[in-house]
VMD Tcl script that builds the backbone (N, CA, C; Angstrom):
set m [mol new atoms 126]
animate dup $m
set s [atomselect $m all]
$s set {name element resname resid chain x y z} {
  {N N UNK 1 A 63.831 95.496 28.942}
  {CA C UNK 1 A 64.627 95.345 28.732}
  {C C UNK 1 A 64.533 96.393 30.686}
  {N N UNK 2 A 63.615 97.477 30.734}
  {CA C UNK 2 A 64.354 98.116 32.006}
  {C C UNK 2 A 63.662 97.173 32.777}
  {N N UNK 3 A 63.261 96.066 33.097}
  {CA C UNK 3 A 63.442 95.205 34.746}
  {C C UNK 3 A 63.957 94.944 34.520}
  {N N UNK 4 A 64.533 94.545 33.953}
  {CA C UNK 4 A 66.216 93.795 34.003}
  {C C UNK 4 A 67.517 94.511 34.437}
  {N N UNK 5 A 66.926 95.898 33.821}
  {CA C UNK 5 A 68.457 96.963 34.599}
  {C C UNK 5 A 67.593 97.471 35.719}
  {N N UNK 6 A 66.299 97.515 36.419}
  {CA C UNK 6 A 65.840 97.908 38.018}
  {C C UNK 6 A 66.820 96.422 38.818}
  {N N UNK 7 A 65.754 95.960 38.407}
  {CA C UNK 7 A 66.672 94.489 38.981}
  {C C UNK 7 A 67.880 94.524 39.002}
  {N N UNK 8 A 68.427 94.831 38.394}
  {CA C UNK 8 A 69.869 94.693 38.566}
  {C C UNK 8 A 70.832 95.850 39.607}
  {N N UNK 9 A 69.365 96.621 39.629}
  {CA C UNK 9 A 70.146 98.016 40.471}
  {C C UNK 9 A 69.514 98.009 41.683}
  {N N UNK 10 A 68.368 97.114 42.372}
  {CA C UNK 10 A 68.209 97.125 42.893}
  {C C UNK 10 A 68.728 96.526 44.196}
  {N N UNK 11 A 69.900 95.382 43.423}
  {CA C UNK 11 A 70.643 93.893 44.000}
  {C C UNK 11 A 71.282 94.997 44.611}
  {N N UNK 12 A 71.900 96.404 44.312}
  {CA C UNK 12 A 72.454 97.413 45.078}
  {C C UNK 12 A 73.914 97.493 43.631}
  {N N UNK 13 A 73.917 96.792 42.591}
  {CA C UNK 13 A 75.040 96.876 41.420}
  {C C UNK 13 A 74.886 98.039 41.441}
  {N N UNK 14 A 76.472 98.500 40.757}
  {CA C UNK 14 A 77.325 99.852 40.416}
  {C C UNK 14 A 75.569 100.065 38.791}
  {N N UNK 15 A 75.219 101.560 38.960}
  {CA C UNK 15 A 74.678 102.212 37.830}
  {C C UNK 15 A 75.422 101.768 36.364}
  {N N UNK 16 A 76.575 102.157 35.930}
  {CA C UNK 16 A 77.305 101.670 34.870}
  {C C UNK 16 A 77.120 100.061 34.785}
  {N N UNK 17 A 77.523 99.562 35.610}
  {CA C UNK 17 A 77.213 97.831 35.518}
  {C C UNK 17 A 76.105 96.825 35.139}
  {N N UNK 18 A 74.386 97.993 35.742}
  {CA C UNK 18 A 73.329 98.055 35.132}
  {C C UNK 18 A 73.177 98.156 33.585}
  {N N UNK 19 A 73.725 99.528 33.224}
  {CA C UNK 19 A 73.720 99.904 31.784}
  {C C UNK 19 A 74.026 99.084 31.046}
  {N N UNK 20 A 74.999 98.615 30.812}
  {CA C UNK 20 A 76.488 97.853 30.468}
  {C C UNK 20 A 75.650 95.878 30.026}
  {N N UNK 21 A 74.782 95.651 32.100}
  {CA C UNK 21 A 74.475 94.524 31.026}
  {C C UNK 21 A 73.008 94.377 30.716}
  {N N UNK 22 A 72.943 94.808 30.610}
  {CA C UNK 22 A 70.925 95.395 29.994}
  {C C UNK 22 A 71.117 95.584 28.107}
  {N N UNK 23 A 72.516 96.263 27.811}
  {CA C UNK 23 A 73.318 96.145 26.636}
  {C C UNK 23 A 73.470 95.026 26.179}
  {N N UNK 24 A 74.387 94.110 26.947}
  {CA C UNK 24 A 74.720 93.410 26.818}
  {C C UNK 24 A 73.924 91.863 26.488}
  {N N UNK 25 A 73.100 91.559 26.760}
  {CA C UNK 25 A 72.365 90.360 27.130}
  {C C UNK 25 A 70.917 90.475 25.736}
  {N N UNK 26 A 70.111 91.198 24.585}
  {CA C UNK 26 A 69.981 90.835 23.374}
  {C C UNK 26 A 71.225 90.066 23.075}
  {N N UNK 27 A 72.789 90.158 22.631}
  {CA C UNK 27 A 73.382 89.933 22.372}
  {C C UNK 27 A 74.495 89.126 22.505}
  {N N UNK 28 A 74.424 88.730 24.114}
  {CA C UNK 28 A 74.468 86.634 24.279}
  {C C UNK 28 A 73.003 86.189 23.932}
  {N N UNK 29 A 72.255 86.110 24.056}
  {CA C UNK 29 A 70.390 86.137 23.670}
  {C C UNK 29 A 70.767 85.278 21.952}
  {N N UNK 30 A 71.534 85.824 21.509}
  {CA C UNK 30 A 71.389 85.872 20.014}
  {C C UNK 30 A 72.271 85.047 19.437}
  {N N UNK 31 A 73.464 84.840 20.108}
  {CA C UNK 31 A 75.210 83.737 20.084}
  {C C UNK 31 A 73.780 83.173 20.443}
  {N N UNK 32 A 73.291 82.535 21.302}
  {CA C UNK 32 A 72.935 81.616 22.085}
  {C C UNK 32 A 71.968 81.308 21.216}
  {N N UNK 33 A 71.063 81.640 20.298}
  {CA C UNK 33 A 69.874 81.539 19.096}
  {C C UNK 33 A 70.729 81.175 18.619}
  {N N UNK 34 A 71.974 81.639 17.562}
  {CA C UNK 34 A 72.437 81.313 16.127}
  {C C UNK 34 A 73.810 79.912 16.219}
  {N N UNK 35 A 73.681 79.405 17.999}
  {CA C UNK 35 A 74.525 78.965 18.040}
  {C C UNK 35 A 74.022 77.352 17.907}
  {N N UNK 36 A 72.467 77.301 18.798}
  {CA C UNK 36 A 71.937 76.128 18.247}
  {C C UNK 36 A 70.908 75.507 17.038}
  {N N UNK 37 A 71.098 77.118 16.872}
  {CA C UNK 37 A 69.973 77.026 15.376}
  {C C UNK 37 A 68.685 76.934 15.515}
  {N N UNK 38 A 68.250 78.013 16.210}
  {CA C UNK 38 A 67.524 78.382 16.589}
  {C C UNK 38 A 66.160 79.345 15.662}
  {N N UNK 39 A 64.980 79.443 15.986}
  {CA C UNK 39 A 64.591 80.404 14.799}
  {C C UNK 39 A 64.847 81.542 16.598}
  {N N UNK 40 A 64.749 83.604 15.778}
  {CA C UNK 40 A 65.349 84.576 16.554}
  {C C UNK 40 A 63.687 84.582 17.627}
  {N N UNK 41 A 63.349 84.632 18.465}
  {CA C UNK 41 A 61.619 84.802 19.000}
  {C C UNK 41 A 62.227 86.191 20.173}
  {N N UNK 42 A 61.502 87.062 20.006}
  {CA C UNK 42 A 62.068 88.270 21.099}
  {C C UNK 42 A 61.264 88.168 22.298}
}
mol reanalyze $m
mol bondsrecalc $m
mol representation Tube
mol addrep $m
């Protein structure tokens, strides 16, 4: 997650946006995993 957040920040995005995106990413991954009936792999 740190690398993901750092990448957003280095792209010149606002700090708050990087925090929100980093916190949202696991939920997006989980939703896609459940939608396609795949096992969770972290």
